[in-house]
N, C-alpha and C positions, 0 to 999 in steps of 0.2 A: 773527685772534686777536691780542690784545695781552697781553704779559706785563709787569707793572709791579713795580718794586722800590722799596720805601720803607725808609729807614734812619734811625735816630736814633743819633748817635755823639758822645759828649762827649770833648773833648781837653783834656789838661793844657796848661800854658803852652807855646805853640808858634808857629812862623811857617812853616806848611806850604806856602803858596803866596803869593809876594810879587810886588809890582809893580816898576817900574823904579827906585824909590827904596828898595828892600829892605823896604818896609812891607807887612805882611800885607794881602792884598786885602780890600776891603769894598764895601758898597753900602748904599743906603737901601731899606727895605721896610716898608710899613705906617707910614711916617712916622718910622722909627727907623733909626739906623745899625746895620748888621749885619756880622758877619764873613762872608767869602765864600771858597770854593774854586772855581776856574774849572772848567768842564766839561772843557776841554782837559787840565788837570792830572789830573782824575779818570780820564779815558779812558786817558791814558798809564800811570798807575799800574796800571790794570786789565790792559791788554794786555801789559804787561811783567812781570806777576806769574806765577810758575811754575804756579800753579793753573790759569791760563788755557791756557798752552801745553801743559801736561801733559795736560789733558782733550782738547784738540784733536788732539794727536799720537797719543793712544790710539785715536782714531777714524780714524787715517791721514789727518788733515787737516794743514794748514800755517798758519803765521802769517806776517805781513808784516814788512817793514823799511821805515822812513821815513828816507831818506838823500839827501844831495847827492853821495855818494861811490859812485855807481853804477859808474863806470869801475873803481875799485879792486876792487869786488866781482866784476865781470866778469873782470878779470885774475886774481883769486884762483881763480875757477871754471875758467878756461882753463888755468892752470898746474897746479893740483892735481888736476883731474879729467880733463884732456885732454892733459897733458904738453906744453903749448906753452911756448916760451921766453918769458922776461919781456918782451923787446923786441917780439916779434911779438904777444904777448897784449895789450900796451898799444896797439899800432896797431889791432888788430882790435876792441878794446873801444871805441876812439874812433870807428871806422867804424860799429859797431853803434848807438852813441848818435846818430850822424849820421843813419843810416837810420831811426831811431826818431822823428826830428824834433826833437831837443833839441840845445842847444849846451853846450859845456864852457866854463865861465868860469874864474875865477882858481883857483889851487891844485888844478887837475885836478878841479874839482867842477862839477856841473850848475848851471844858473842858480838853481834853486830845489829844494826838497825834493820827491823823488818817493817815492810810497808803492807798493811792489811786493811781491808774494808771492815767497818764495824759489823756488817752482816756476816762476813767471814768469821770474825771472832765469836760472834754469838752462835753460829752454826757449829763451830768446833766444840763448844760446850754441849749443845743439844745432842749431837751425834755420839758424845761420850757418856751421857747419863745412863743409858741402858746397861753399861758395863762398869758401873760406879765402884763396886767392890773390887773388881779385878784391877781397876786403875789404882786404887789405894794400895792394894797388895803389891803391885808392881813397884810403886814408889817406896813402900816400906822395905821390901827386899833390897832395893838399891841403897837405902839409907843404912841398912844393917850390913851392907857390903857382902851379901850372900853370893856364893859362886853362881847359883842358878838365877840369872837375871834375864834369861831368854823370855821373849814375849810369848805368852801362852796362846794356844789356838783361839781361845775365846776373844782375844784382843786383836788378832791378826786382821780380821775383817774390819774391825774398828779403825785400825791403823791405815788400812787401804782407803777407807771412807774419809778419814781425817785428812790424809794427803790429797785426796781428790777435791776436798772443799776449796783449797786454794791452788789447785793445779788445773791443767788444761784437759785432763782426761775425764773430768766430771760430765761434760756434755759438749757437743759441737758448738752450740750457740751459748757462750758463757757471758754473763753480765758481771762486770767488775765495778768497783766503786768509781765514781765519775773522775776523780783526780788520778786514780791509777790508770783508768782507760785513756786519759789524756797524756800523762807523763811517763807511763810504763812502770815496770818493776823488774829488777834484776837481782837474782839470788844465786850466788856462785855455787852454793852447796846443793841446790835443787833447781836445775834448769826447767823442770816442769812447772815451777811457779812463775817463770819469767813471762812478762807481758810486753809486747812490742808497743812502744809509744806511738800515739796518733798525732802528737804535737811536738814540733821543733821550736825551741826558743833560743834566740841569739843573745849573746852578751850585748848589753846596751853600751854604745860608745858615744863619746862626745862628738858633736859635729865640728868642733874647733880644737885647736891645740890647747893644752892645759898646763898650767904650772901650779904645783902644790903650794899652799900657804900654811902658815903656822899661827895658832892661837896660843899665846903665852898667858896662862891664867894663874891667879892666886886666890887663896881662900883664907879668911881670917877667923880665928876662934872667937865665938860670941862671948865666951867667958874669960877672955884674955884680960888681965889686970890693966887698969887705965894707964899705968906708968910704962907698960910695955908697948912696943910698936913692932910693925912688920907682919909678915904673913906666916901662917902655920902650915901652909901647903902651897907648893909651886909645881906647875906641870905644863906640858905642851901637847896640844891636839892639832893634828894636820887636817886640812880640809880643802875643798875647792868649790867653785860655783860653775856648773856645767849644763849645757843644753844637750840632751841625749837623743839619739835615734834608737828606737826600739822596734824589733821585728820578731814576729813569730808566724808559724804556718801550721794549720791543722789539716791532716788528711781526713776528710769527712767520712769517706767510706770505711777507713780503718777504725775511726772512732765509733761509727755505728756498729761495726762488728764487735768491738770491745764492750759495747753497752748492750749486747745481746739483741741487736736489731730492734731496739725500742725507739721508735720515731719521736715520741714525746720527750723521752729522756735525752735523746740526741739534741733536740732543739733547746731544751733547758740547759744542758751542759755547755753548749756553745754560747747561749745568752749569758750564763753565769761567768764563763771564761772572759767574754768580751767586757762585760761590766766590771769585773774584778780587775782585769788588766788595765783598764782606764782609771779606776779609782784607787787601786792599791799602791802604796808607797812603801819602800823598805824602811825598816824601823831604826836603822843604825844612827846613833847619836841624835835622835829626834828630840829627846827631852832637853838637850842643850842648844839645838839649832832650829828645830821646828820648820824644816823645809817641806812644808805641805803644799806643794805647787802642782795643780792639776795640769794635764797635757793641754798644749795650745792647738794641737792638730792631731786628728786621728783619721785614718783611712782603712776601710775594710774592703778587700777585693776577693770575690769568689770566682774561680776559673775552673773550666771543665777539662782542660788539657793536661793537668798534673804537672805544670811547668812553673814552679814558684819563682818569684822575683824578689830577692832582697834588694833594697835600694841603698844599701850602705855605701856603695861606690859613688853615690852622689857627693859624698863628703871626703873623697880621697884628698882633695885640696881643702884645707881648713876654711871654715866660714868665718867672716869678720862682720861685726855690726857697722853701720854707717849712720850718717846724720838723719836719714829718712827711716831706716828700718832697724829694729832691734835684732839681737842675735837669733832669737827664736823665729822672727819673721823672715830673716835671710835664710835660715835653715829650711823653713817651709818652702820658700821660693826655689832653693836649690833642689830639694826633693821633687817638687812638682815638675821642674824642668827636666830632670833626669828621667822621671817616669814618662813624660811625653816623648823623650828620645827613644826609650825602649818600645813604646807603642808603635812608633813609626817604623822601627826595624822589624819587630816580631809580630806586629798586629795586635788587635784587641778583640777579635771575634770570639775568643774563648771566654771572655770575661762576662759573667752573667749578673754580677752585682758589683757596683762600684760606689759605695756609700762613704761619705766623709763629713767632717765638720772642721771649721777653722775659726777660732775665736776672734781673729782679726778681720773676718768677713762676716759680720752679723747678718743673719737671715739666710745664709748659705749652708743649710744643714744644722742639725743639732744632735746632741747625745741621744735623745729619745728616737729621733728619726733614724739614726745610724743603726741602733739595735733593732728597731722594727723592720727596716728594709732588709737587714741581713737575715732575720728570722723568716721573713716572707720568701726570700730567694731560696733558702734551704728547704722550706716546706714544699715549694712548688716543684722542686727537682726530684727526680727518681734516683735516690742514692743507692747504688748497688755495691 
């Protein structure tokens, strides 16, 4: 079963997601330049939104943390939950990371970002405590640069257990943190840690062609002498105002597998994902532009044939506003028309849920109805 999310969302002047030159990201689609928000930006906005974590925690699930600062987090758990001293905790944390197969680079950080569930981090600590003295000795020998830094037999089983905490070998039905279950995890140095994503997220693209604009700004020193004039700071910020089409798809069967076949957590994760996707807005330049514009249109479709439909091609030809309809309204109309065309060709018998709301058609669906109808459809189906 596939759950698909389609969103039309118009933003006021903004720079929500920028490149290395601070310019709003863009791309060419259908032969025209379009504004773009990267899928990475969207996924981070979703997984960091309270609606997602609240829904997951209500079902006794957990969310993950992406960090290079694993050592600092391990030290925090050891000192706050297990009353270890700061010095010993730092040595043990370094040893745990060594046994896990990673190296600590500059500033006490791992070489690259690791994506771990909070439960995984706490279990790394718990499984290491019975061999506390051996852990400290291993790290002390390393610090003294002793030749014999081989892992003693007493720690080899601990090393196997530590690796299994975040690997696939632990058990056949493994439950990962909800956001890791959705978006997956890839670790080049340890393929056993990899988790296949259950959710695909497209780059959001504008339904219309876009031209970048520039904001020339100045700032004046508040303590500038009265006889002086002029600005003490001058700069330029690029921005645009765009109406985006956003698309994502969840393989419900894969998500259920990644969540350890926990039906309650499955429903909560999908609920949290939908709510956060609708409510979350990227944070780029928001303090200076405040483009807090909710979606005007949302549709969720659940289908049983595993044949997802992105509706991006509805906008191969750029949309234009007219005297009767706004840019957002015209974009909704184009999307609905394209969807109807696909239904006529491919049929719609496999669609078991088709919930939507449109702010320009009051009374025809709501945010609450959309979430409720989606959850009910997932609950009724036997997801294998």
